[in-house]
TORROBA-605071 format. One record per atom (N, C-alpha, C, CB): x, y, z; residue in three letters; residue number from 0; atom name. Coordinates in steps of 0.2 Angstrom, whole numbers. Atoms other than C-alpha are relative to their C-alpha. Glycine has a CB too. Layout:
REM residues N
((X,Y,Z),"Ala",NUM,"CA")
...
//
This chain:
REM residues 130
((5,-4,-4),"Met",0,"N")
((-531,-195,88),"Met",0,"CA")
((3,5,5),"Met",0,"C")
((-3,-5,4),"Met",0,"CB")
((-3,-5,-4),"Asp",1,"N")
((-519,-186,99),"Asp",1,"CA")
((1,6,-4),"Asp",1,"C")
((7,-2,3),"Asp",1,"CB")
((-1,-5,4),"Trp",2,"N")
((-515,-175,85),"Trp",2,"CA")
((-6,5,-1),"Trp",2,"C")
((3,-2,-7),"Trp",2,"CB")
((7,-4,0),"Leu",3,"N")
((-533,-170,82),"Leu",3,"CA")
((-2,3,6),"Leu",3,"C")
((-5,-5,-3),"Leu",3,"CB")
((1,-3,-6),"Asp",4,"N")
((-535,-167,100),"Asp",4,"CA")
((4,6,2),"Asp",4,"C")
((1,-6,6),"Asp",4,"CB")
((-5,-6,-1),"Gln",5,"N")
((-519,-156,101),"Gln",5,"CA")
((-2,6,-4),"Gln",5,"C")
((7,-2,-1),"Gln",5,"CB")
((2,-5,4),"His",6,"N")
((-526,-146,87),"His",6,"CA")
((-8,2,0),"His",6,"C")
((3,-2,-7),"His",6,"CB")
((7,-2,-1),"Gly",7,"N")
((-544,-144,93),"Gly",7,"CA")
((-5,-3,-6),"Gly",7,"C")
((-1,7,1),"Gly",7,"CB")
((4,3,5),"Leu",8,"N")
((-551,-155,79),"Leu",8,"CA")
((-3,-7,2),"Leu",8,"C")
((4,-1,-5),"Leu",8,"CB")
((2,7,-1),"Leu",9,"N")
((-556,-171,88),"Leu",9,"CA")
((-7,-1,-1),"Leu",9,"C")
((1,-1,7),"Leu",9,"CB")
((7,0,2),"Gly",10,"N")
((-575,-167,86),"Gly",10,"CA")
((-2,1,-7),"Gly",10,"C")
((-4,5,4),"Gly",10,"CB")
((1,-1,7),"Lys",11,"N")
((-573,-162,68),"Lys",11,"CA")
((2,-5,-5),"Lys",11,"C")
((3,7,-2),"Lys",11,"CB")
((-4,5,4),"Trp",12,"N")
((-562,-176,61),"Trp",12,"CA")
((0,-6,4),"Trp",12,"C")
((8,2,-2),"Trp",12,"CB")
((-2,6,-3),"Ser",13,"N")
((-561,-194,64),"Ser",13,"CA")
((4,-4,-4),"Ser",13,"C")
((-7,-5,2),"Ser",13,"CB")
((-5,3,4),"Val",14,"N")
((-548,-206,59),"Val",14,"CA")
((-2,-8,1),"Val",14,"C")
((7,1,2),"Val",14,"CB")
((1,8,0),"Gly",15,"N")
((-550,-225,54),"Gly",15,"CA")
((6,-3,-4),"Gly",15,"C")
((-6,-2,-2),"Gly",15,"CB")
((-5,4,3),"Ser",16,"N")
((-539,-238,48),"Ser",16,"CA")
((-3,-7,-2),"Ser",16,"C")
((6,-1,5),"Ser",16,"CB")
((3,7,3),"Ala",17,"N")
((-543,-253,36),"Ala",17,"CA")
((5,-1,-5),"Ala",17,"C")
((-7,1,-3),"Ala",17,"CB")
((-5,2,5),"Gly",18,"N")
((-532,-263,25),"Gly",18,"CA")
((-4,-3,-7),"Gly",18,"C")
((5,-5,3),"Gly",18,"CB")
((3,3,6),"Val",19,"N")
((-535,-268,7),"Val",19,"CA")
((2,-7,0),"Val",19,"C")
((3,3,-7),"Val",19,"CB")
((-1,7,0),"Phe",20,"N")
((-528,-285,11),"Phe",20,"CA")
((0,-3,7),"Phe",20,"C")
((7,-2,-2),"Phe",20,"CB")
((1,2,-7),"Ala",21,"N")
((-532,-286,30),"Ala",21,"CA")
((-6,-5,0),"Ala",21,"C")
((-2,7,4),"Ala",21,"CB")
((6,5,-2),"Val",22,"N")
((-543,-300,37),"Val",22,"CA")
((-3,3,7),"Val",22,"C")
((3,-7,2),"Val",22,"CB")
((4,-3,-6),"Asp",23,"N")
((-557,-293,49),"Asp",23,"CA")
((2,-4,6),"Asp",23,"C")
((-6,0,-2),"Asp",23,"CB")
((0,3,-6),"Gly",24,"N")
((-554,-296,67),"Gly",24,"CA")
((7,-3,2),"Gly",24,"C")
((-4,-5,0),"Gly",24,"CB")
((-7,2,-2),"Ser",25,"N")
((-535,-301,67),"Ser",25,"CA")
((3,4,5),"Ser",25,"C")
((4,-1,-6),"Ser",25,"CB")
((-4,-4,-5),"Glu",26,"N")
((-525,-296,82),"Glu",26,"CA")
((6,2,-3),"Glu",26,"C")
((1,-5,6),"Glu",26,"CB")
((-6,-2,2),"Pro",27,"N")
((-510,-286,79),"Pro",27,"CA")
((6,-4,1),"Pro",27,"C")
((2,6,4),"Pro",27,"CB")
((-6,4,-1),"Ser",28,"N")
((-493,-294,77),"Ser",28,"CA")
((3,2,6),"Ser",28,"C")
((4,1,-6),"Ser",28,"CB")
((-4,-1,-6),"Pro",29,"N")
((-482,-296,92),"Pro",29,"CA")
((5,7,0),"Pro",29,"C")
((5,-6,2),"Pro",29,"CB")
((-4,-6,1),"Glu",30,"N")
((-471,-282,85),"Glu",30,"CA")
((-4,6,1),"Glu",30,"C")
((3,0,-7),"Glu",30,"CB")
((4,-6,-1),"Val",31,"N")
((-485,-270,84),"Val",31,"CA")
((-3,1,7),"Val",31,"C")
((-7,-1,-5),"Val",31,"CB")
((2,0,-7),"Ala",32,"N")
((-491,-274,101),"Ala",32,"CA")
((5,3,5),"Ala",32,"C")
((-3,-7,3),"Ala",32,"CB")
((-5,-2,-4),"Ala",33,"N")
((-474,-271,108),"Ala",33,"CA")
((2,7,-1),"Ala",33,"C")
((6,-4,-2),"Ala",33,"CB")
((0,-7,2),"Leu",34,"N")
((-472,-255,98),"Leu",34,"CA")
((-4,5,4),"Leu",34,"C")
((0,1,-7),"Leu",34,"CB")
((5,-4,-3),"Leu",35,"N")
((-488,-248,105),"Leu",35,"CA")
((1,1,7),"Leu",35,"C")
((-7,-3,-2),"Leu",35,"CB")
((-2,0,-8),"Ala",36,"N")
((-483,-253,123),"Ala",36,"CA")
((5,5,1),"Ala",36,"C")
((1,-7,2),"Ala",36,"CB")
((-6,-5,-1),"Ser",37,"N")
((-467,-244,121),"Ser",37,"CA")
((-2,7,-1),"Ser",37,"C")
((6,-2,-6),"Ser",37,"CB")
((2,-8,1),"Arg",38,"N")
((-476,-228,116),"Arg",38,"CA")
((-6,1,5),"Arg",38,"C")
((-3,2,-6),"Arg",38,"CB")
((5,-1,-5),"Gly",39,"N")
((-488,-230,131),"Gly",39,"CA")
((-7,-1,-2),"Gly",39,"C")
((0,7,3),"Gly",39,"CB")
((7,1,2),"Ile",40,"N")
((-503,-236,121),"Ile",40,"CA")
((-2,-7,1),"Ile",40,"C")
((0,1,-8),"Ile",40,"CB")
((2,6,-3),"Ser",41,"N")
((-512,-250,129),"Ser",41,"CA")
((-6,-3,-4),"Ser",41,"C")
((-2,0,7),"Ser",41,"CB")
((6,2,4),"Gln",42,"N")
((-528,-250,119),"Gln",42,"CA")
((1,-2,-7),"Gln",42,"C")
((-6,6,0),"Gln",42,"CB")
((-1,3,7),"Val",43,"N")
((-526,-261,104),"Val",43,"CA")
((-6,-3,-3),"Val",43,"C")
((6,-6,0),"Val",43,"CB")
((6,2,3),"Gly",44,"N")
((-539,-264,91),"Gly",44,"CA")
((2,-6,-4),"Gly",44,"C")
((-3,6,-4),"Gly",44,"CB")
((-1,5,5),"Arg",45,"N")
((-541,-277,78),"Arg",45,"CA")
((-1,2,-7),"Arg",45,"C")
((-5,-6,2),"Arg",45,"CB")
((0,-1,7),"Ser",46,"N")
((-539,-277,59),"Ser",46,"CA")
((-7,1,-3),"Ser",46,"C")
((4,-4,-3),"Ser",46,"CB")
((7,-1,5),"Ser",47,"N")
((-553,-271,47),"Ser",47,"CA")
((2,0,-7),"Ser",47,"C")
((-3,6,1),"Ser",47,"CB")
((-2,0,7),"Ser",48,"N")
((-553,-274,29),"Ser",48,"CA")
((-4,6,-3),"Ser",48,"C")
((-2,-6,-4),"Ser",48,"CB")
((3,-6,4),"Leu",49,"N")
((-557,-259,17),"Leu",49,"CA")
((-7,-2,-3),"Leu",49,"C")
((5,3,-5),"Leu",49,"CB")
((6,2,3),"Thr",50,"N")
((-575,-260,11),"Thr",50,"CA")
((-2,6,-4),"Thr",50,"C")
((-5,-2,5),"Thr",50,"CB")
((3,-4,3),"Leu",51,"N")
((-585,-250,-1),"Leu",51,"CA")
((-3,5,4),"Leu",51,"C")
((-5,-3,-5),"Leu",51,"CB")
((3,-4,-5),"Gly",52,"N")
((-595,-243,13),"Gly",52,"CA")
((5,5,4),"Gly",52,"C")
((-4,-4,6),"Gly",52,"CB")
((-6,-4,-3),"Leu",53,"N")
((-579,-236,22),"Leu",53,"CA")
((2,5,-5),"Leu",53,"C")
((6,-5,2),"Leu",53,"CB")
((-2,-5,5),"Leu",54,"N")
((-574,-228,6),"Leu",54,"CA")
((-5,6,-1),"Leu",54,"C")
((2,-3,-6),"Leu",54,"CB")
((5,-6,2),"Arg",55,"N")
((-590,-219,3),"Arg",55,"CA")
((-1,4,6),"Arg",55,"C")
((-8,-3,-1),"Arg",55,"CB")
((0,-5,-6),"Glu",56,"N")
((-590,-212,21),"Glu",56,"CA")
((6,4,1),"Glu",56,"C")
((-1,-5,6),"Glu",56,"CB")
((-5,-4,-1),"Ala",57,"N")
((-573,-206,20),"Ala",57,"CA")
((1,7,-3),"Ala",57,"C")
((6,-4,-2),"Ala",57,"CB")
((-2,-6,4),"Ser",58,"N")
((-567,-188,16),"Ser",58,"CA")
((6,-1,-4),"Ser",58,"C")
((1,7,6),"Ser",58,"CB")
((-6,1,3),"Ile",59,"N")
((-550,-193,11),"Ile",59,"CA")
((3,-7,1),"Ile",59,"C")
((5,5,1),"Ile",59,"CB")
((-3,6,-2),"Val",60,"N")
((-541,-210,10),"Val",60,"CA")
((7,1,-2),"Val",60,"C")
((-3,-6,-4),"Val",60,"CB")
((-7,0,0),"Leu",61,"N")
((-522,-211,13),"Leu",61,"CA")
((3,-7,0),"Leu",61,"C")
((2,5,6),"Leu",61,"CB")
((-3,6,1),"Ala",62,"N")
((-513,-226,7),"Ala",62,"CA")
((7,-1,2),"Ala",62,"C")
((-2,-3,-7),"Ala",62,"CB")
((-7,0,-1),"Met",63,"N")
((-496,-232,12),"Met",63,"CA")
((4,-1,-6),"Met",63,"C")
((2,-6,4),"Met",63,"CB")
((-3,1,7),"Thr",64,"N")
((-492,-238,-6),"Thr",64,"CA")
((-4,2,-5),"Thr",64,"C")
((3,-8,0),"Thr",64,"CB")
((5,-1,6),"Ser",65,"N")
((-498,-234,-23),"Ser",65,"CA")
((-4,-6,-2),"Ser",65,"C")
((4,2,-6),"Ser",65,"CB")
((4,6,1),"Ala",66,"N")
((-503,-252,-25),"Ala",66,"CA")
((-6,0,5),"Ala",66,"C")
((5,-6,2),"Ala",66,"CB")
((5,0,-5),"His",67,"N")
((-514,-250,-9),"His",67,"CA")
((-5,5,-3),"His",67,"C")
((2,2,7),"His",67,"CB")
((4,-5,3),"Ala",68,"N")
((-521,-234,-17),"Ala",68,"CA")
((-4,-2,-6),"Ala",68,"C")
((4,7,-1),"Ala",68,"CB")
((4,2,7),"Glu",69,"N")
((-525,-242,-34),"Glu",69,"CA")
((-5,-6,2),"Glu",69,"C")
((6,-4,-5),"Glu",69,"CB")
((4,5,-3),"Ala",70,"N")
((-533,-257,-24),"Ala",70,"CA")
((-7,3,2),"Ala",70,"C")
((3,-3,5),"Ala",70,"CB")
((5,-3,-3),"Ala",71,"N")
((-544,-245,-15),"Ala",71,"CA")
((-5,4,-6),"Ala",71,"C")
((1,5,4),"Ala",71,"CB")
((4,-3,6),"Gln",72,"N")
((-549,-236,-32),"Gln",72,"CA")
((-4,-5,-4),"Gln",72,"C")
((5,4,-4),"Gln",72,"CB")
((3,6,4),"Arg",73,"N")
((-553,-253,-40),"Arg",73,"CA")
((-7,-2,4),"Arg",73,"C")
((5,-6,0),"Arg",73,"CB")
((6,1,-4),"Leu",74,"N")
((-565,-256,-25),"Leu",74,"CA")
((-5,5,0),"Leu",74,"C")
((3,-1,8),"Leu",74,"CB")
((5,-6,1),"Leu",75,"N")
((-573,-239,-27),"Leu",75,"CA")
((-3,-1,-7),"Leu",75,"C")
((4,7,1),"Leu",75,"CB")
((2,0,6),"Gly",76,"N")
((-574,-241,-45),"Gly",76,"CA")
((-3,7,-3),"Gly",76,"C")
((-6,-5,-1),"Gly",76,"CB")
((3,-6,3),"Asp",77,"N")
((-585,-228,-54),"Asp",77,"CA")
((-5,4,5),"Asp",77,"C")
((-4,-1,-7),"Asp",77,"CB")
((5,-3,-5),"Ala",78,"N")
((-595,-224,-38),"Ala",78,"CA")
((4,6,3),"Ala",78,"C")
((-2,-5,7),"Ala",78,"CB")
((-3,-6,-3),"Pro",79,"N")
((-592,-207,-31),"Pro",79,"CA")
((3,-1,7),"Pro",79,"C")
((-6,6,1),"Pro",79,"CB")
((-4,1,-6),"Gly",80,"N")
((-580,-206,-17),"Gly",80,"CA")
((5,5,1),"Gly",80,"C")
((3,-7,0),"Gly",80,"CB")
((-5,-5,-2),"Pro",81,"N")
((-566,-197,-8),"Pro",81,"CA")
((6,-1,-5),"Pro",81,"C")
((1,-1,7),"Pro",81,"CB")
((-7,0,4),"Pro",82,"N")
((-549,-193,-16),"Pro",82,"CA")
((4,-6,4),"Pro",82,"C")
((3,7,0),"Pro",82,"CB")
((-5,5,-2),"Ile",83,"N")
((-537,-208,-14),"Ile",83,"CA")
((7,2,-2),"Ile",83,"C")
((-2,-7,-2),"Ile",83,"CB")
((-7,-1,1),"Gln",84,"N")
((-519,-205,-12),"Gln",84,"CA")
((5,-3,4),"Gln",84,"C")
((1,8,0),"Gln",84,"CB")
((-5,3,-5),"Thr",85,"N")
((-503,-211,-5),"Thr",85,"CA")
((2,5,5),"Thr",85,"C")
((7,-2,-4),"Thr",85,"CB")
((-1,-4,-6),"Leu",86,"N")
((-499,-205,12),"Leu",86,"CA")
((7,5,-1),"Leu",86,"C")
((1,-4,6),"Leu",86,"CB")
((-6,-4,1),"Asp",87,"N")
((-481,-199,8),"Asp",87,"CA")
((1,2,-7),"Asp",87,"C")
((7,-5,2),"Asp",87,"CB")
((-1,-3,7),"Pro",88,"N")
((-479,-188,-7),"Pro",88,"CA")
((7,-2,-3),"Pro",88,"C")
((-1,7,0),"Pro",88,"CB")
((-6,2,3),"Ser",89,"N")
((-461,-194,-9),"Ser",89,"CA")
((1,-7,-2),"Ser",89,"C")
((6,2,5),"Ser",89,"CB")
((0,7,2),"Gly",90,"N")
((-465,-212,-12),"Gly",90,"CA")
((-4,-4,5),"Gly",90,"C")
((7,-2,0),"Gly",90,"CB")
((3,5,-4),"Asp",91,"N")
((-472,-228,-5),"Asp",91,"CA")
((3,-1,7),"Asp",91,"C")
((0,-6,-4),"Asp",91,"CB")
((-2,2,-6),"Ile",92,"N")
((-471,-233,13),"Ile",92,"CA")
((0,-7,1),"Ile",92,"C")
((-4,4,5),"Ile",92,"CB")
((1,7,1),"Pro",93,"N")
((-466,-251,13),"Pro",93,"CA")
((-4,-3,7),"Pro",93,"C")
((7,-4,-1),"Pro",93,"CB")
((4,4,-5),"Asp",94,"N")
((-477,-263,24),"Asp",94,"CA")
((6,-4,4),"Asp",94,"C")
((-5,-5,-4),"Asp",94,"CB")
((-5,3,-4),"Pro",95,"N")
((-466,-269,39),"Pro",95,"CA")
((-2,-8,1),"Pro",95,"C")
((1,3,6),"Pro",95,"CB")
((3,7,-2),"Ile",96,"N")
((-476,-286,40),"Ile",96,"CA")
((6,-5,-2),"Ile",96,"C")
((-6,-2,-4),"Ile",96,"CB")
((-5,5,1),"Gly",97,"N")
((-463,-300,43),"Gly",97,"CA")
((7,2,2),"Gly",97,"C")
((0,-3,-7),"Gly",97,"CB")
((-7,-3,-3),"His",98,"N")
((-449,-289,50),"His",98,"CA")
((0,1,7),"His",98,"C")
((2,7,-4),"His",98,"CB")
((0,0,-7),"Gly",99,"N")
((-444,-287,67),"Gly",99,"CA")
((-2,7,3),"Gly",99,"C")
((8,-1,3),"Gly",99,"CB")
((2,-6,-3),"Phe",100,"N")
((-447,-273,80),"Phe",100,"CA")
((3,6,-3),"Phe",100,"C")
((2,-1,8),"Phe",100,"CB")
((-4,-6,3),"Gly",101,"N")
((-434,-261,73),"Gly",101,"CA")
((-3,3,-6),"Gly",101,"C")
((7,-2,-1),"Gly",101,"CB")
((3,-2,6),"Val",102,"N")
((-442,-260,57),"Val",102,"CA")
((-7,4,1),"Val",102,"C")
((0,-6,-5),"Val",102,"CB")
((6,-3,-2),"Tyr",103,"N")
((-459,-257,65),"Tyr",103,"CA")
((1,7,3),"Tyr",103,"C")
((-4,-5,5),"Tyr",103,"CB")
((-2,-6,-3),"Ala",104,"N")
((-451,-243,76),"Ala",104,"CA")
((2,6,-5),"Ala",104,"C")
((6,-1,5),"Ala",104,"CB")
((-2,-5,5),"Asp",105,"N")
((-443,-234,61),"Asp",105,"CA")
((-6,2,-4),"Asp",105,"C")
((5,-3,-5),"Asp",105,"CB")
((6,-2,3),"Leu",106,"N")
((-460,-235,52),"Leu",106,"CA")
((-4,5,4),"Leu",106,"C")
((-4,-7,-2),"Leu",106,"CB")
((5,-5,-5),"Ala",107,"N")
((-469,-227,67),"Ala",107,"CA")
((3,7,0),"Ala",107,"C")
((0,-2,7),"Ala",107,"CB")
((-3,-7,0),"Asp",108,"N")
((-456,-213,67),"Asp",108,"CA")
((-2,3,-7),"Asp",108,"C")
((8,-1,2),"Asp",108,"CB")
((1,-2,7),"Gln",109,"N")
((-458,-211,48),"Gln",109,"CA")
((-8,2,0),"Gln",109,"C")
((1,-5,-6),"Gln",109,"CB")
((7,-1,0),"Leu",110,"N")
((-477,-211,50),"Leu",110,"CA")
((-2,6,4),"Leu",110,"C")
((-5,-6,2),"Leu",110,"CB")
((1,-6,-4),"Asp",111,"N")
((-477,-198,64),"Asp",111,"CA")
((2,6,-4),"Asp",111,"C")
((5,-1,7),"Asp",111,"CB")
((-3,-6,4),"Ala",112,"N")
((-467,-186,53),"Ala",112,"CA")
((-4,1,-6),"Ala",112,"C")
((7,-1,-2),"Ala",112,"CB")
((4,-2,6),"Val",113,"N")
((-477,-188,37),"Val",113,"CA")
((-8,1,2),"Val",113,"C")
((1,-6,-4),"Val",113,"CB")
((7,-1,-2),"Leu",114,"N")
((-494,-189,46),"Leu",114,"CA")
((-1,7,2),"Leu",114,"C")
((-2,-4,6),"Leu",114,"CB")
((1,-6,-2),"Asp",115,"N")
((-491,-173,54),"Asp",115,"CA")
((0,5,-6),"Asp",115,"C")
((6,2,5),"Asp",115,"CB")
((0,-5,6),"Gln",116,"N")
((-487,-164,37),"Gln",116,"CA")
((-7,-1,-3),"Gln",116,"C")
((5,-2,-4),"Gln",116,"CB")
((6,1,4),"Val",117,"N")
((-502,-172,29),"Val",117,"CA")
((-6,2,3),"Val",117,"C")
((-1,-8,-1),"Val",117,"CB")
((6,-2,-3),"Leu",118,"N")
((-515,-169,42),"Leu",118,"CA")
((0,8,1),"Leu",118,"C")
((0,-2,7),"Leu",118,"CB")
((0,-8,0),"Lys",119,"N")
((-509,-150,43),"Lys",119,"CA")
((-3,2,-7),"Lys",119,"C")
((7,3,1),"Lys",119,"CB")
((1,-1,6),"Lys",120,"N")
((-511,-150,24),"Lys",120,"CA")
((-8,-1,-1),"Lys",120,"C")
((4,-3,-5),"Lys",120,"CB")
((7,2,1),"Val",121,"N")
((-528,-158,24),"Val",121,"CA")
((-5,4,4),"Val",121,"C")
((-1,-7,2),"Val",121,"CB")
((4,-4,-5),"Thr",122,"N")
((-535,-149,39),"Thr",122,"CA")
((-1,8,-3),"Thr",122,"C")
((2,0,7),"Thr",122,"CB")
((0,-7,3),"His",123,"N")
((-529,-132,31),"His",123,"CA")
((-5,1,-6),"His",123,"C")
((7,2,-2),"His",123,"CB")
((4,0,7),"Ala",124,"N")
((-537,-136,14),"Ala",124,"CA")
((-8,0,2),"Ala",124,"C")
((2,-7,-5),"Ala",124,"CB")
((7,0,-3),"Asn",125,"N")
((-554,-138,24),"Asn",125,"CA")
((-1,5,5),"Asn",125,"C")
((-1,-7,3),"Asn",125,"CB")
((1,-6,-4),"Asn",126,"N")
((-551,-122,33),"Asn",126,"CA")
((-2,-2,8),"Asn",126,"C")
((-6,4,-3),"Asn",126,"CB")
((1,1,-7),"Asp",127,"N")
((-551,-131,50),"Asp",127,"CA")
((6,1,4),"Asp",127,"C")
((-1,-7,1),"Asp",127,"CB")
((-5,-3,-4),"Leu",128,"N")
((-534,-125,55),"Leu",128,"CA")
((2,6,-2),"Leu",128,"C")
((6,-4,-1),"Leu",128,"CB")
((-2,-7,1),"Gly",129,"N")
((-529,-107,56),"Gly",129,"CA")
((7,1,-1),"Gly",129,"C")
((-3,4,4),"Gly",129,"CB")
//
């Protein structure tokens, strides 16, 4: 959300997160809570599972892995929906679940870099960034 705000797009775009294997309402892992706190983020949400309704509302779906993208596409089936692609064009971003804080911190740094590039590309493609 900070990225959208910094680029004047907070009212034009919204961002959500849902997992193809997530259980609705689960609290974040202690590693995620610690990582967010270390970045000054105190407002922590709960998990949401990906639904057909969420897919139909989306303009684009970015998945961490090709398996996640394929699961989202299976959920969408033949229904009209957004483009579904992996977040990092260079390959899958492994899920850090079950690993320690350091793996989550490395993932956060990787996501920061990849998301900056992807968001610029997506918003430019929609003529929202000049």
